[in-house]
Kinemage of the C-alpha trace (Angstrom):
@kinemage 1
@onewidth
@group {chain A} dominant
@subgroup {mainchain}
@vectorlist {calphas} color= white
{ca met a 1} P -14.869 22.642 -15.946
{ca phe a 2} L -13.050 20.106 -13.805
{ca thr a 3} L -13.104 16.327 -13.392
{ca gly a 4} L -13.054 15.899 -9.618
{ca ile a 5} L -9.682 14.157 -9.766
{ca val a 6} L -7.612 16.105 -7.238
{ca ala a 7} L -4.154 16.930 -8.582
{ca thr a 8} L -2.571 17.642 -5.226
{ca val a 9} L -3.191 18.871 -1.706
{ca gly a 10} L -2.013 22.450 -1.261
{ca arg a 11} L -2.299 24.780 1.680
{ca ile a 12} L -3.864 28.174 2.277
{ca val a 13} L -0.989 30.001 3.957
{ca arg a 14} L -2.330 33.555 4.251
{ca val a 15} L -5.800 35.091 4.448
{ca gln a 16} L -6.305 38.833 4.016
{ca pro a 17} L -9.632 40.718 3.966
{ca phe a 18} L -10.576 42.986 1.061
{ca glu a 19} L -13.659 44.848 -0.157
{ca ser a 20} L -15.552 42.524 -2.512
{ca asn a 21} L -17.762 43.535 -5.445
{ca asp a 22} L -20.929 42.644 -3.520
{ca gly a 23} L -20.178 45.349 -0.955
{ca gly a 24} L -18.943 43.036 1.769
{ca ala a 25} L -15.617 41.895 3.056
{ca gly a 26} L -14.139 39.152 0.903
{ca leu a 27} L -10.845 37.374 1.407
{ca arg a 28} L -7.661 37.178 -0.632
{ca leu a 29} L -6.088 33.765 -0.230
{ca ser a 30} L -2.425 32.966 -0.757
{ca val a 31} L -2.144 29.273 -1.585
{ca asp a 32} L 0.958 27.087 -1.523
{ca ala a 33} L 0.397 24.966 -4.635
{ca gly a 34} L 2.093 21.881 -3.217
{ca gly a 35} L 2.686 19.480 -6.114
{ca leu a 36} L 0.546 21.443 -8.585
{ca asp a 37} L 2.474 22.566 -11.667
{ca leu a 38} L 2.123 26.353 -11.951
{ca ser a 39} L 4.379 26.752 -14.994
{ca asp a 40} L 1.407 27.099 -17.344
{ca val a 41} L -0.893 28.990 -14.960
{ca arg a 42} L -1.681 32.558 -16.005
{ca leu a 43} L -3.688 35.401 -14.481
{ca gly a 44} L -7.366 34.720 -15.015
{ca asp a 45} L -6.999 30.938 -15.086
{ca ser a 46} L -9.344 28.820 -12.974
{ca ile a 47} L -8.267 26.509 -10.166
{ca ala a 48} L -10.680 24.526 -8.009
{ca ile a 49} L -9.958 24.910 -4.298
{ca gln a 50} L -11.892 22.447 -2.112
{ca gly a 51} L -14.270 22.087 -5.052
{ca ala a 52} L -14.892 25.811 -5.525
{ca cys a 53} L -13.787 27.352 -8.828
{ca met a 54} L -11.559 30.371 -8.179
{ca thr a 55} L -9.805 32.820 -10.502
{ca val a 56} L -6.049 33.256 -10.187
{ca val a 57} L -5.159 36.920 -9.562
{ca ala a 58} L -1.435 36.498 -8.863
{ca val a 59} L 1.299 33.874 -9.241
{ca gln a 60} L 4.668 34.035 -7.544
{ca gly a 61} L 7.005 31.073 -7.197
{ca arg a 62} L 5.140 28.145 -5.668
{ca glu a 63} L 2.205 30.281 -4.535
{ca phe a 64} L -0.859 31.706 -6.245
{ca glu a 65} L -3.559 34.079 -5.019
{ca val a 66} L -7.327 34.160 -5.452
{ca asp a 67} L -10.068 36.516 -4.266
{ca val a 68} L -13.096 34.949 -2.566
{ca ser a 69} L -16.263 37.042 -2.349
{ca arg a 70} L -18.486 37.230 0.714
{ca glu a 71} L -21.172 35.279 -1.167
{ca ser a 72} L -18.753 32.447 -1.925
{ca leu a 73} L -17.669 32.348 1.705
{ca lys a 74} L -21.305 31.975 2.780
{ca leu a 75} L -21.819 28.974 0.501
{ca thr a 76} L -18.582 27.064 1.125
{ca val a 77} L -16.295 25.760 3.841
{ca gly a 78} L -12.528 25.429 3.942
{ca leu a 79} L -11.711 28.770 2.317
{ca glu a 80} L -11.927 31.054 5.316
{ca lys a 81} L -8.712 30.117 7.142
{ca pro a 82} L -5.254 28.594 6.629
{ca gly a 83} L -5.168 24.851 6.121
{ca glu a 84} L -4.922 22.024 3.602
{ca val a 85} L -7.053 22.229 0.455
{ca asn a 86} L -7.692 20.037 -2.584
{ca leu a 87} L -6.416 21.610 -5.819
{ca glu a 88} L -7.257 20.917 -9.466
{ca lys a 89} L -6.566 23.009 -12.558
{ca ala a 90} L -9.335 23.531 -15.087
{ca leu a 91} L -9.933 20.808 -17.662
{ca arg a 92} L -8.385 21.372 -21.078
{ca ile a 93} L -9.390 19.863 -24.406
{ca gly a 94} L -7.653 16.514 -24.733
{ca asp a 95} L -7.354 15.915 -20.978
{ca ala a 96} L -8.605 12.621 -19.585
{ca ile a 97} L -11.885 12.745 -17.671
{ca gly a 98} L -11.080 10.368 -14.854
{ca gly a 99} L -13.982 11.390 -12.627
{ca his a 100} L -17.062 13.234 -13.899
{ca leu a 101} L -17.734 16.715 -15.233
{ca val a 102} L -17.557 19.171 -12.326
{ca ser a 103} L -18.296 22.891 -12.721
{ca gly a 104} L -16.679 24.078 -9.508
{ca his a 105} L -19.916 25.765 -8.411
{ca val a 106} L -20.701 24.471 -4.924
{ca asp a 107} L -24.422 23.690 -4.528
{ca gly a 108} L -24.441 23.525 -0.757
{ca leu a 109} L -22.999 22.003 2.372
{ca gly a 110} L -23.347 18.535 3.786
{ca thr a 111} L -22.520 17.302 7.280
{ca val a 112} L -20.318 14.283 7.910
{ca glu a 113} L -22.293 11.848 10.054
{ca ser a 114} L -19.509 9.281 10.296
{ca tyr a 115} L -16.256 8.311 8.604
{ca glu a 116} L -15.250 4.860 9.736
{ca lys a 117} L -12.837 2.249 8.484
{ca val a 118} L -14.521 -0.731 6.826
{ca gly a 119} L -12.054 -3.367 5.684
{ca glu a 120} L -9.306 -1.694 3.657
{ca ser a 121} L -11.464 1.312 2.820
{ca arg a 122} L -13.531 3.856 4.718
{ca glu a 123} L -17.263 4.465 4.643
{ca leu a 124} L -18.194 8.138 4.469
{ca ile a 125} L -21.769 8.994 5.486
{ca ile a 126} L -22.935 12.537 4.725
{ca arg a 127} L -26.236 14.171 5.713
{ca val a 128} L -27.383 16.077 2.633
{ca pro a 129} L -30.050 18.855 2.676
{ca pro a 130} L -33.285 18.196 0.700
{ca asp a 131} L -32.562 20.686 -2.093
{ca ile a 132} L -29.419 18.712 -2.978
{ca ala a 133} L -30.503 15.207 -1.967
{ca lys a 134} L -33.160 15.014 -4.696
{ca tyr a 135} L -30.385 15.013 -7.323
{ca leu a 136} L -28.435 12.108 -5.829
{ca ala a 137} L -28.936 8.484 -6.817
{ca tyr a 138} L -27.424 5.043 -6.278
{ca lys a 139} L -24.211 4.728 -8.330
{ca gly a 140} L -24.476 8.383 -9.323
{ca ser a 141} L -21.648 10.895 -8.979
{ca val a 142} L -21.201 13.671 -6.432
{ca ser a 143} L -18.335 16.076 -5.777
{ca val a 144} L -17.269 16.284 -2.120
{ca asn a 145} L -14.713 19.023 -1.443
{ca gly a 146} L -13.835 18.817 -5.127
{ca ile a 147} L -13.411 15.025 -5.175
{ca ser a 148} L -15.413 12.950 -7.655
{ca leu a 149} L -17.044 10.152 -5.651
{ca thr a 150} L -19.674 7.482 -6.287
{ca val a 151} L -22.830 7.282 -4.176
{ca asn a 152} L -23.319 3.716 -2.895
{ca his a 153} L -26.596 4.263 -1.021
{ca val a 154} L -29.193 6.979 -0.479
{ca ala a 155} L -31.454 6.926 2.583
{ca asp a 156} L -34.167 9.593 2.798
{ca met a 157} L -34.882 10.858 6.299
{ca pro a 158} L -38.494 10.430 7.524
{ca asp a 159} L -38.519 13.991 8.915
{ca lys a 160} L -37.844 15.303 5.377
{ca lys a 161} L -34.742 17.109 6.613
{ca gly a 162} L -32.569 15.577 3.956
{ca ser a 163} L -30.943 12.270 3.127
{ca asp a 164} L -27.912 10.283 4.168
{ca ile a 165} L -25.573 9.169 1.409
{ca arg a 166} L -22.951 6.466 1.828
{ca ile a 167} L -19.675 6.592 -0.076
{ca asn a 168} L -16.800 4.129 -0.170
{ca val a 169} L -13.423 5.876 0.007
{ca ile a 170} L -10.483 3.779 -1.150
{ca pro a 171} L -7.093 4.122 0.616
{ca his a 172} L -5.534 6.056 -2.296
{ca thr a 173} L -8.238 8.743 -2.184
{ca gln a 174} L -7.908 8.944 1.580
{ca glu a 175} L -4.154 9.478 1.310
{ca val a 176} L -3.979 12.029 -1.527
{ca thr a 177} L -6.893 14.343 -0.625
{ca thr a 178} L -8.067 16.361 2.351
{ca leu a 179} L -10.459 13.540 3.262
{ca arg a 180} L -7.605 12.395 5.481
{ca asn a 181} L -8.533 15.287 7.795
{ca val a 182} L -12.321 14.739 7.831
{ca lys a 183} L -14.196 13.719 10.975
{ca ala a 184} L -17.798 13.408 12.105
{ca gly a 185} L -19.505 16.786 12.429
{ca asp a 186} L -17.451 18.491 9.709
{ca lys a 187} L -19.137 20.418 6.919
{ca val a 188} L -18.186 19.554 3.330
{ca asn a 189} L -18.708 21.279 -0.026
{ca leu a 190} L -21.124 19.413 -2.296
{ca glu a 191} L -21.762 19.719 -6.019
{ca ile a 192} L -24.311 17.588 -7.833
{ca asp a 193} L -23.764 15.972 -11.220
{ca thr a 194} L -24.420 18.493 -14.015
{ca ile a 195} L -26.505 15.933 -15.939
{ca ala a 196} L -28.990 15.817 -13.042
{ca arg a 197} L -29.616 19.555 -13.416
{ca tyr a 198} L -30.581 19.168 -17.058
{ca val a 199} L -32.817 16.169 -16.369
{ca glu a 200} L -34.767 18.098 -13.737
{ca arg a 201} L -35.121 21.094 -16.042
{ca met a 202} L -36.352 18.983 -18.939
{ca leu a 203} L -38.936 17.289 -16.735
{ca ser a 204} L -40.123 20.434 -14.930
{ca ala a 205} L -40.119 23.003 -17.755
{ca pro a 206} L -43.504 24.216 -19.130
{ca gly a 207} L -44.781 21.735 -21.710
{ca ala a 208} L -42.521 18.930 -20.509
{ca val a 209} L -45.424 16.682 -19.436
{ca asp a 210} L -47.240 17.153 -22.752
{ca ala a 211} L -44.027 16.399 -24.644
{ca arg a 212} L -43.616 13.102 -22.779
{ca arg a 213} L -47.207 12.090 -23.519
{ca gly a 214} L -46.726 12.755 -27.205
{ca ala a 215} L -43.475 10.821 -27.440
């Protein structure tokens, strides 16, 4: 688990293909950890890269390596080539939860409709596909490229092709995450709030309607 509070911006410095377990060509990424402390990172530990939970397979100096399967590459963006990435080590018991509980399992991709300066902050508008949009609500949480953010508005599209969500990005978040590189048309990794998954399951499971009536 993670919190969506990015520890630092690192950089993918090398990308090498390898045969993944699903029979396709995955990628081994070498990541410059930037300001991330690697002194307590061991093989098998989890690090979120652009919001995707990855397993450390090697650590050397200021770099660590992870293997990304073909399936993960299909479901995410920002892991297929060199460039800046948001980094966060897995949550440990006793750590502060500054954002919200994030699993590091990307649910899908959104498209940046606009990212404009409004006053001292920026307004980020993301077009979200229907299968993800149904989990998002006003003042709810969403992870965007591994960053815990608050949804300020949800507008459902009349063509049922998804919804637009509006997010206020404060200057600090803009400066210390890869949002500083985002522009209209970019794809972003999205993960819904874990609580929303359980709510949907409780309401849609067999017998759920009868249970509500008897409450």
